[in-house]
DOPALO-413130 format. One record per atom (N, C-alpha, C): residue number from 1; atom name; x, y, z; chain. Coordinates in steps of 0.001 Angstrom, whole numbers. Each point is the difference from the previous one (the first is absolute). Example, Ala and Ser with C-alpha at 12.3 -4.5 7.8 and 13.67 -1.06 7.14 Angstrom:
% residues 2
- n_atom_c1_c2_c3_chain
- 1_N_13190_-5690_7800_A
- 1_CA_-890_1190_0_A
- 1_C_900_1200_0_A
- 2_N_-350_1050_-720_A
- 2_CA_820_1190_60_A
- 2_C_-770_1090_730_A
END
This chain:
% residues 215
- n_atom_c1_c2_c3_chain
- 1_N_18845_8180_13129_A
- 1_CA_1045_-1005_-220_A
- 1_C_-546_-1072_-949_A
- 2_N_719_-296_-1106_A
- 2_CA_-501_-987_-958_A
- 2_C_-168_-1379_631_A
- 3_N_-998_-734_-480_A
- 3_CA_-226_-1363_467_A
- 3_C_932_-959_-737_A
- 4_N_356_-1086_649_A
- 4_CA_850_-1008_-618_A
- 4_C_-689_-641_-1189_A
- 5_N_-1326_-143_79_A
- 5_CA_-763_-668_-1050_A
- 5_C_-467_1036_-1023_A
- 6_N_527_-10_-1253_A
- 6_CA_-246_1068_-960_A
- 6_C_-1461_331_-291_A
- 7_N_-936_-976_-96_A
- 7_CA_-1380_396_-303_A
- 7_C_-602_987_1003_A
- 8_N_494_-1_1234_A
- 8_CA_-538_926_994_A
- 8_C_497_1421_-203_A
- 9_N_1006_186_-868_A
- 9_CA_535_1336_-271_A
- 9_C_-605_649_-1250_A
- 10_N_-808_-736_-721_A
- 10_CA_-589_554_-1232_A
- 10_C_-1058_1036_361_A
- 11_N_30_1131_-686_A
- 11_CA_-1024_1032_156_A
- 11_C_-415_531_-1364_A
- 12_N_-1274_345_-102_A
- 12_CA_-544_646_-1192_A
- 12_C_-697_1261_483_A
- 13_N_423_1142_-519_A
- 13_CA_-558_1274_460_A
- 13_C_-732_712_-1135_A
- 14_N_-1207_444_286_A
- 14_CA_-762_835_-918_A
- 14_C_-264_1328_713_A
- 15_N_-544_993_-692_A
- 15_CA_-311_1260_691_A
- 15_C_-1008_-160_1131_A
- 16_N_-784_-1077_-21_A
- 16_CA_-1068_-149_995_A
- 16_C_287_-1033_1074_A
- 17_N_861_-974_-283_A
- 17_CA_196_-1082_963_A
- 17_C_1340_-677_-217_A
- 18_N_349_-861_958_A
- 18_CA_1205_-826_-85_A
- 18_C_-371_-1452_251_A
- 19_N_513_-884_-841_A
- 19_CA_-45_-1435_276_A
- 19_C_1329_-365_639_A
- 20_N_-42_-457_1243_A
- 20_CA_1217_-343_735_A
- 20_C_-13_-1479_343_A
- 21_N_1136_-663_-189_A
- 21_CA_110_-1409_346_A
- 21_C_-581_-266_1375_A
- 22_N_-882_-1006_90_A
- 22_CA_-786_-230_1215_A
- 22_C_843_-667_1084_A
- 23_N_749_805_721_A
- 23_CA_769_-479_1137_A
- 23_C_-947_-362_1144_A
- 24_N_515_-706_997_A
- 24_CA_-837_-331_1157_A
- 24_C_-486_1253_708_A
- 25_N_808_1042_20_A
- 25_CA_-428_1256_641_A
- 25_C_-1202_593_-727_A
- 26_N_20_-34_-1326_A
- 26_CA_-1130_522_-760_A
- 26_C_-1223_-902_129_A
- 27_N_225_-1312_61_A
- 27_CA_-1127_-913_198_A
- 27_C_-701_285_1323_A
- 28_N_768_267_1047_A
- 28_CA_-606_321_1290_A
- 28_C_-836_1273_-92_A
- 29_N_456_949_-792_A
- 29_CA_-771_1239_-164_A
- 29_C_-1255_-211_-836_A
- 30_N_-24_-1065_-794_A
- 30_CA_-1187_-325_-789_A
- 30_C_-1018_-827_786_A
- 31_N_444_-638_1080_A
- 31_CA_-894_-875_766_A
- 31_C_-1300_691_409_A
- 32_N_17_1247_496_A
- 32_CA_-1275_623_378_A
- 32_C_-993_108_-1155_A
- 33_N_496_173_-1213_A
- 33_CA_-897_71_-1151_A
- 33_C_-623_-1363_-286_A
- 34_N_820_-1054_93_A
- 34_CA_-517_-1356_-204_A
- 34_C_-990_-349_1101_A
- 35_N_329_382_1227_A
- 35_CA_-888_-290_1127_A
- 35_C_-1347_703_-176_A
- 36_N_24_1211_-532_A
- 36_CA_-1239_765_-186_A
- 36_C_-882_-591_-1089_A
- 37_N_594_-762_-912_A
- 37_CA_-774_-652_-1052_A
- 37_C_242_615_-1356_A
- 38_N_548_-800_-902_A
- 38_CA_263_436_-1372_A
- 38_C_-1160_-379_-912_A
- 39_N_-525_-1212_171_A
- 39_CA_-1180_-446_-759_A
- 39_C_-1218_269_873_A
- 40_N_-604_1185_-182_A
- 40_CA_-1011_443_941_A
- 40_C_-1400_127_-593_A
- 41_N_-166_-328_-1276_A
- 41_CA_-1322_144_-610_A
- 41_C_-77_-839_-1270_A
- 42_N_-1201_-424_-355_A
- 42_CA_-211_-682_-1275_A
- 42_C_23_1025_-1134_A
- 43_N_399_-416_-1217_A
- 43_CA_459_-1339_-378_A
- 43_C_1411_-270_533_A
- 44_N_189_-1198_568_A
- 44_CA_1276_-350_604_A
- 44_C_1095_-28_-1067_A
- 45_N_1128_689_231_A
- 45_CA_1000_156_-1062_A
- 45_C_1027_-1112_-129_A
- 46_N_181_-827_1050_A
- 46_CA_1121_-942_5_A
- 46_C_-462_-1432_-209_A
- 47_N_827_-767_-708_A
- 47_CA_-325_-1412_-212_A
- 47_C_456_-830_1200_A
- 48_N_-491_-1234_32_A
- 48_CA_358_-914_1093_A
- 48_C_1364_-637_-274_A
- 49_N_773_-349_1032_A
- 49_CA_-219_382_1394_A
- 49_C_567_1395_258_A
- 50_N_-685_797_763_A
- 50_CA_473_1340_335_A
- 50_C_-80_223_1498_A
- 51_N_1110_422_568_A
- 51_CA_7_282_1436_A
- 51_C_-943_1151_336_A
- 52_N_-293_860_-969_A
- 52_CA_-817_1176_282_A
- 52_C_-1451_-354_345_A
- 53_N_-402_-1232_-258_A
- 53_CA_-1350_-425_355_A
- 53_C_-64_-652_1391_A
- 54_N_1152_-199_619_A
- 54_CA_36_-617_1327_A
- 54_C_-320_1040_1077_A
- 55_N_-373_-489_1157_A
- 55_CA_-249_888_1140_A
- 55_C_1322_398_639_A
- 56_N_35_1199_569_A
- 56_CA_1166_444_763_A
- 56_C_52_-782_1319_A
- 57_N_1184_-408_478_A
- 57_CA_1342_304_-498_A
- 57_C_548_-1004_-1007_A
- 58_N_-757_-1062_-314_A
- 58_CA_491_-974_-972_A
- 58_C_266_663_-1339_A
- 59_N_-788_1028_-328_A
- 59_CA_201_738_-1253_A
- 59_C_1411_548_-99_A
- 60_N_445_691_1051_A
- 60_CA_1333_598_-16_A
- 60_C_1083_-1070_-6_A
- 61_N_-218_-1062_792_A
- 61_CA_1007_-1057_63_A
- 61_C_163_-698_-1343_A
- 62_N_-1119_-341_-642_A
- 62_CA_71_-654_-1318_A
- 62_C_676_905_-1023_A
- 63_N_-349_1262_30_A
- 63_CA_579_952_-960_A
- 63_C_1519_106_182_A
- 64_N_457_143_1239_A
- 64_CA_1435_92_245_A
- 64_C_715_-1279_-417_A
- 65_N_-570_-1152_344_A
- 65_CA_637_-1266_-380_A
- 65_C_114_-126_-1508_A
- 66_N_-1031_453_-727_A
- 66_CA_28_-96_-1457_A
- 66_C_1096_879_-596_A
- 67_N_156_1210_529_A
- 67_CA_1062_883_-501_A
- 67_C_1368_-573_330_A
- 68_N_181_-452_1222_A
- 68_CA_1302_-581_384_A
- 68_C_334_-1218_-869_A
- 69_N_-991_-855_-219_A
- 69_CA_233_-1196_-815_A
- 69_C_328_392_-1433_A
- 70_N_-716_970_-547_A
- 70_CA_256_430_-1371_A
- 70_C_1374_618_-170_A
- 71_N_441_762_978_A
- 71_CA_1327_604_-75_A
- 71_C_1087_-1054_12_A
- 72_N_-248_-1135_654_A
- 72_CA_1044_-1026_151_A
- 72_C_89_-931_-1201_A
- 73_N_-1057_-60_-824_A
- 73_CA_0_-915_-1143_A
- 73_C_307_790_-1270_A
- 74_N_1266_201_-270_A
- 74_CA_425_794_-1149_A
- 74_C_982_-800_-834_A
- 75_N_-315_-163_-1288_A
- 75_CA_894_-667_-940_A
- 75_C_-251_595_-1376_A
- 76_N_802_-420_-971_A
- 76_CA_-201_486_-1365_A
- 76_C_-1353_-425_-553_A
- 77_N_-558_-1087_526_A
- 77_CA_-1287_-497_-482_A
- 77_C_-1194_660_669_A
- 78_N_193_528_1197_A
- 78_CA_-1146_535_730_A
- 78_C_458_1008_1049_A
- 79_N_-517_1225_-93_A
- 79_CA_302_1000_1018_A
- 79_C_-1169_970_143_A
- 80_N_-36_644_1153_A
- 80_CA_-1022_1006_279_A
- 80_C_640_1107_815_A
- 81_N_-89_1223_-510_A
- 81_CA_537_1160_697_A
- 81_C_-1150_726_686_A
- 82_N_164_263_1296_A
- 82_CA_-1042_633_809_A
- 82_C_408_1439_324_A
- 83_N_-912_923_-246_A
- 83_CA_276_1410_270_A
- 83_C_-1097_610_867_A
- 84_N_433_794_981_A
- 84_CA_-940_846_725_A
- 84_C_-214_1266_-818_A
- 85_N_-1244_444_-80_A
- 85_CA_-336_1240_-690_A
- 85_C_1_1118_1032_A
- 86_N_876_981_-200_A
- 86_CA_140_1105_942_A
- 86_C_-473_1298_-649_A
- 87_N_-881_715_683_A
- 87_CA_-441_1324_-426_A
- 87_C_362_978_1107_A
- 88_N_849_957_-333_A
- 88_CA_533_929_1011_A
- 88_C_621_-765_1172_A
- 89_N_646_-1115_-326_A
- 89_CA_701_-783_1000_A
- 89_C_-864_-959_792_A
- 90_N_-1315_28_-216_A
- 90_CA_-908_-874_740_A
- 90_C_-452_-1169_-865_A
- 91_N_29_-1238_532_A
- 91_CA_-436_-1161_-782_A
- 91_C_-1513_-8_-167_A
- 92_N_-439_-250_-1244_A
- 92_CA_-1435_-18_-301_A
- 92_C_-426_-1289_-690_A
- 93_N_938_-888_-331_A
- 93_CA_-346_-1242_-689_A
- 93_C_1247_-715_-466_A
- 94_N_-206_-954_-894_A
- 94_CA_1117_-771_-547_A
- 94_C_-167_-182_-1499_A
- 95_N_1145_-152_-663_A
- 95_CA_46_-290_-1432_A
- 95_C_1058_-1071_-214_A
- 96_N_-387_-1124_-608_A
- 96_CA_924_-1105_-241_A
- 96_C_258_-151_-1500_A
- 97_N_1167_-526_-310_A
- 97_CA_340_-368_-1377_A
- 97_C_427_-1462_9_A
- 98_N_-597_-794_-891_A
- 98_CA_198_-1453_2_A
- 98_C_576_-443_-1344_A
- 99_N_1060_-809_62_A
- 99_CA_589_-560_-1204_A
- 99_C_24_-1516_70_A
- 100_N_-492_-667_-1045_A
- 100_CA_33_-1456_-98_A
- 100_C_691_-366_-1307_A
- 101_N_1097_-741_93_A
- 101_CA_808_-311_-1181_A
- 101_C_374_1278_-756_A
- 102_N_378_1027_762_A
- 102_CA_260_1306_-592_A
- 102_C_1163_-32_-979_A
- 103_N_1064_-741_322_A
- 103_CA_1155_-10_-902_A
- 103_C_-328_-622_-1349_A
- 104_N_-1016_-874_-53_A
- 104_CA_-406_-613_-1272_A
- 104_C_-1027_832_-751_A
- 105_N_-975_536_733_A
- 105_CA_-1135_638_-671_A
- 105_C_-63_1512_176_A
- 106_N_636_525_1019_A
- 106_CA_0_1445_209_A
- 106_C_-1347_567_395_A
- 107_N_-855_-821_599_A
- 107_CA_-1331_469_365_A
- 107_C_-103_193_1517_A
- 108_N_-798_979_380_A
- 108_CA_-241_283_1409_A
- 108_C_-1496_197_216_A
- 109_N_-404_-68_1248_A
- 109_CA_-1351_382_385_A
- 109_C_100_817_1279_A
- 110_N_-1105_588_408_A
- 110_CA_40_872_1168_A
- 110_C_-1196_-262_901_A
- 111_N_156_407_1250_A
- 111_CA_-1069_-111_991_A
- 111_C_121_1197_925_A
- 112_N_-1132_558_422_A
- 112_CA_68_1166_879_A
- 112_C_-1230_92_877_A
- 113_N_135_778_1068_A
- 113_CA_-1155_376_816_A
- 113_C_260_1350_626_A
- 114_N_-1082_693_283_A
- 114_CA_53_1305_653_A
- 114_C_-920_-6_1216_A
- 115_N_383_728_1029_A
- 115_CA_-891_195_1135_A
- 115_C_-1254_731_-464_A
- 116_N_-1100_-290_650_A
- 116_CA_-1282_569_-421_A
- 116_C_39_1521_-71_A
- 117_N_662_644_937_A
- 117_CA_28_1456_19_A
- 117_C_862_640_-1068_A
- 118_N_750_-812_-750_A
- 118_CA_890_531_-1044_A
- 118_C_-523_-266_-1403_A
- 119_N_-1183_-561_-116_A
- 119_CA_-548_-314_-1318_A
- 119_C_-717_1208_-602_A
- 120_N_-184_-49_-1315_A
- 120_CA_-716_1060_-684_A
- 120_C_806_1259_-219_A
- 121_N_1321_-72_125_A
- 121_CA_868_1179_-158_A
- 121_C_989_-173_-1153_A
- 122_N_-156_-1050_-798_A
- 122_CA_912_-233_-1110_A
- 122_C_1279_-699_379_A
- 123_N_113_-444_1251_A
- 123_CA_1235_-655_439_A
- 123_C_177_-1367_-639_A
- 124_N_-1116_-694_-289_A
- 124_CA_112_-1306_-641_A
- 124_C_692_83_-1343_A
- 125_N_-359_1017_-786_A
- 125_CA_655_202_-1296_A
- 125_C_1456_386_175_A
- 126_N_284_844_988_A
- 126_CA_1377_440_231_A
- 126_C_876_-1166_448_A
- 127_N_-530_-868_861_A
- 127_CA_735_-1180_439_A
- 127_C_317_-918_-1168_A
- 128_N_-1005_-229_-850_A
- 128_CA_204_-890_-1146_A
- 128_C_1004_613_-978_A
- 129_N_-89_1305_-224_A
- 129_CA_979_663_-874_A
- 129_C_1408_-193_535_A
- 130_N_148_96_1320_A
- 130_CA_1317_-153_611_A
- 130_C_533_-1418_-184_A
- 131_N_-855_-1002_226_A
- 131_CA_484_-1378_-102_A
- 131_C_263_-379_-1450_A
- 132_N_-721_587_-947_A
- 132_CA_284_-241_-1415_A
- 132_C_1340_611_-392_A
- 133_N_335_1152_578_A
- 133_CA_1304_601_-267_A
- 133_C_1113_-933_471_A
- 134_N_-182_-589_1171_A
- 134_CA_997_-956_495_A
- 134_C_77_-1208_-920_A
- 135_N_-1144_-530_-408_A
- 135_CA_-17_-1210_-822_A
- 135_C_663_233_-1353_A
- 136_N_-417_1042_-690_A
- 136_CA_475_209_-1370_A
- 136_C_1340_731_-63_A
- 137_N_148_1097_715_A
- 137_CA_1240_783_-63_A
- 137_C_1088_-600_886_A
- 138_N_-390_-591_1137_A
- 138_CA_993_-522_922_A
- 138_C_400_-1436_-242_A
- 139_N_-1000_-862_-314_A
- 139_CA_262_-1433_-144_A
- 139_C_-72_-470_-1448_A
- 140_N_-329_902_-928_A
- 140_CA_-49_-312_-1430_A
- 140_C_-1041_-1074_-318_A
- 141_N_-1165_95_626_A
- 141_CA_-1086_-936_-272_A
- 141_C_-519_176_-1423_A
- 142_N_-582_-1062_-547_A
- 142_CA_-608_46_-1330_A
- 142_C_-1497_274_60_A
- 143_N_-628_-455_1087_A
- 143_CA_-1456_93_74_A
- 143_C_-436_-21_1466_A
- 144_N_-1053_763_294_A
- 144_CA_-570_15_1347_A
- 144_C_-1455_-445_-70_A
- 145_N_-387_-836_929_A
- 145_CA_-1379_-455_75_A
- 145_C_-655_471_1281_A
- 146_N_-1308_9_-21_A
- 146_CA_-769_317_1198_A
- 146_C_-1333_-703_-120_A
- 147_N_-662_-223_1109_A
- 147_CA_-1354_-533_-69_A
- 147_C_-788_487_1202_A
- 148_N_-1310_-9_-137_A
- 148_CA_-893_445_1070_A
- 148_C_-1366_-596_-267_A
- 149_N_-769_-183_1049_A
- 149_CA_-1376_-435_-212_A
- 149_C_-718_1035_-864_A
- 150_N_-908_-471_-828_A
- 150_CA_-640_891_-964_A
- 150_C_-756_1135_684_A
- 151_N_-434_-186_1255_A
- 151_CA_-708_1067_693_A
- 151_C_911_856_876_A
- 152_N_1330_-218_-95_A
- 152_CA_961_854_694_A
- 152_C_344_1161_-933_A
- 153_N_-911_949_-81_A
- 153_CA_139_1070_-981_A
- 153_C_1224_862_259_A
- 154_N_362_205_1250_A
- 154_CA_1158_839_293_A
- 154_C_1269_-567_-623_A
- 155_N_248_-1300_184_A
- 155_CA_1199_-627_-558_A
- 155_C_-64_-44_-1522_A
- 156_N_-1154_-366_-542_A
- 156_CA_-118_-79_-1451_A
- 156_C_140_1377_-651_A
- 157_N_-454_1041_672_A
- 157_CA_145_1357_-523_A
- 157_C_1469_393_-76_A
- 158_N_782_-386_1016_A
- 158_CA_1441_289_-23_A
- 158_C_647_-676_-1199_A
- 159_N_-320_-1269_-229_A
- 159_CA_602_-724_-1129_A
- 159_C_-366_651_-1328_A
- 160_N_-1275_312_-184_A
- 160_CA_-411_653_-1253_A
- 160_C_716_1328_-188_A
- 161_N_76_791_1060_A
- 161_CA_590_1324_-103_A
- 161_C_1486_-16_-305_A
- 162_N_678_-1088_367_A
- 162_CA_1437_-94_-242_A
- 162_C_334_-791_-1257_A
- 163_N_-992_-214_-848_A
- 163_CA_273_-571_-1309_A
- 163_C_-15_-1500_-94_A
- 164_N_-354_-712_1075_A
- 164_CA_-129_-1450_-86_A
- 164_C_-1134_-348_-973_A
- 165_N_144_-1123_-651_A
- 165_CA_-1044_-513_-884_A
- 165_C_-658_-1221_641_A
- 166_N_-1317_-175_-207_A
- 166_CA_-652_-1212_516_A
- 166_C_678_-1253_-548_A
- 167_N_154_-992_856_A
- 167_CA_743_-1212_-372_A
- 167_C_-760_-1247_426_A
- 168_N_-1326_37_-177_A
- 168_CA_-813_-1153_314_A
- 168_C_-531_38_1422_A
- 169_N_-758_-1016_339_A
- 169_CA_-567_-113_1339_A
- 169_C_281_-1387_569_A
- 170_N_-192_-121_1295_A
- 170_CA_201_-1267_694_A
- 170_C_-926_-12_1209_A
- 171_N_81_-1059_796_A
- 171_CA_-778_-115_1208_A
- 171_C_913_-145_1198_A
- 172_N_-428_535_1130_A
- 172_CA_673_-239_1269_A
- 172_C_-1079_21_1086_A
- 173_N_407_-227_1232_A
- 173_CA_-964_62_1091_A
- 173_C_374_1117_960_A
- 174_N_-992_578_624_A
- 174_CA_204_951_1073_A
- 174_C_-1001_-329_1094_A
- 175_N_538_-161_1186_A
- 175_CA_-811_-428_1143_A
- 175_C_-814_-1242_-339_A
- 176_N_624_-889_-794_A
- 176_CA_-593_-1283_-323_A
- 176_C_-970_-6_-1162_A
- 177_N_-294_1150_-578_A
- 177_CA_-964_82_-1091_A
- 177_C_706_280_-1323_A
- 178_N_-401_-679_-1106_A
- 178_CA_640_247_-1287_A
- 178_C_-354_1379_-549_A
- 179_N_960_618_-672_A
- 179_CA_-222_1317_-600_A
- 179_C_913_146_-1211_A
- 180_N_-444_782_-961_A
- 180_CA_735_171_-1256_A
- 180_C_1137_1010_181_A
- 181_N_1143_-350_-588_A
- 181_CA_1204_848_28_A
- 181_C_218_607_-1387_A
- 182_N_290_1310_-33_A
- 182_CA_430_657_-1238_A
- 182_C_1519_62_-16_A
- 183_N_602_-477_-1079_A
- 183_CA_1455_19_-127_A
- 183_C_426_1130_-938_A
- 184_N_1170_576_294_A
- 184_CA_514_1147_-757_A
- 184_C_1460_-241_-384_A
- 185_N_435_681_-1071_A
- 185_CA_1358_-172_-531_A
- 185_C_516_1344_-505_A
- 186_N_1242_334_382_A
- 186_CA_656_1222_-467_A
- 186_C_1376_-365_-530_A
- 187_N_247_242_-1281_A
- 187_CA_1297_-301_-586_A
- 187_C_980_1141_259_A
- 188_N_1262_-320_-105_A
- 188_CA_1016_1042_176_A
- 188_C_-177_1111_-1022_A
- 189_N_-305_-368_-1239_A
- 189_CA_-169_1004_-1051_A
- 189_C_-1148_948_327_A
- 190_N_-1117_-539_457_A
- 190_CA_-1142_848_350_A
- 190_C_332_911_1174_A
- 191_N_730_-528_976_A
- 191_CA_421_830_1130_A
- 191_C_902_1135_-467_A
- 192_N_970_-311_-857_A
- 192_CA_917_1019_-514_A
- 192_C_-753_1101_-744_A
- 193_N_-969_-404_-822_A
- 193_CA_-704_970_-856_A
- 193_C_-1025_838_751_A
- 194_N_-654_-604_1009_A
- 194_CA_-1180_643_554_A
- 194_C_137_518_1424_A
- 195_N_735_-703_844_A
- 195_CA_-85_359_1421_A
- 195_C_1342_155_714_A
- 196_N_1111_-209_-704_A
- 196_CA_1287_172_677_A
- 196_C_147_1445_480_A
- 197_N_524_162_1201_A
- 197_CA_165_1325_595_A
- 197_C_1468_288_266_A
- 198_N_335_1308_32_A
- 198_CA_1382_392_275_A
- 198_C_158_602_1393_A
- 199_N_-1043_-114_828_A
- 199_CA_72_567_1348_A
- 199_C_-43_-1078_1085_A
- 200_N_355_-1228_-373_A
- 200_CA_54_-1098_965_A
- 200_C_1454_-455_123_A
- 201_N_501_-27_1219_A
- 201_CA_1402_-319_254_A
- 201_C_139_-1371_663_A
- 202_N_996_-754_-444_A
- 202_CA_300_-1318_553_A
- 202_C_1332_48_737_A
- 203_N_95_-739_1102_A
- 203_CA_1285_-137_690_A
- 203_C_107_-1402_580_A
- 204_N_1231_-484_90_A
- 204_CA_260_-1309_573_A
- 204_C_-282_-1170_-919_A
- 205_N_-334_260_-1262_A
- 205_CA_-407_-1082_-896_A
- 205_C_1195_-821_-464_A
- 206_N_1088_654_-338_A
- 206_CA_1168_-695_-551_A
- 206_C_486_-1107_936_A
- 207_N_47_303_1293_A
- 207_CA_484_-978_979_A
- 207_C_-968_-1167_184_A
- 208_N_-1241_192_-420_A
- 208_CA_-1042_-1013_194_A
- 208_C_-29_-1048_-1124_A
- 209_N_620_314_-1140_A
- 209_CA_-128_-866_-1173_A
- 209_C_558_-1407_222_A
- 210_N_1139_-92_690_A
- 210_CA_599_-1311_236_A
- 210_C_-895_-867_890_A
- 211_N_-616_613_1004_A
- 211_CA_-900_-742_896_A
- 211_C_-1149_-618_-784_A
- 212_N_-517_730_-988_A
- 212_CA_-1148_-460_-783_A
- 212_C_409_-911_-1151_A
- 213_N_1279_-242_-165_A
- 213_CA_467_-867_-1081_A
- 213_C_-4_649_-1362_A
- 214_N_-95_1333_-27_A
- 214_CA_-48_709_-1283_A
- 214_C_1398_232_-532_A
- 215_N_986_18_875_A
- 215_CA_1396_208_-428_A
- 215_C_909_-994_692_A
END
């Protein structure tokens, strides 16, 4: 049964996985993965503040509150779409798409995490490919950005492999310590020429445009 709130009905399907709007039911199914620990080894992948560095059960509570708060703060100037990553119907992580002043600049960024047992299988690239399809083909974005700590090779490898270009560096903190961030940029033209796929399906996007202030 469709949800009253359109962003929860958006889905992106690839041959390997589905990004499904993160309903409360899906969030509950993700809780065991968060409880087990997403940031489980150095180099720490997330910047401060991150609920994933907290002890359980505060970790799960902070994470849920952050998703609920993000879902409620949606305007043309600022929105964040949260998706559960499903493989064979089972949740294995999350993929978010973030827009700031999207109607003026057409730029988006992304954030994701995978459960430890689902890493090293190419799912990170597949998730990013799916969210780029939504951004460019579904929402008509002009440019997508990404960033990761310079020693987060898994994330940086995904960006390089999908045609992003280096876009400078910056600093952030993780667990209170400063660390260098690598920034990445992918233009619509580069996506069209190099990595656009014809086997990724979008649904529920049209109804979501008004909520995001795009139409």
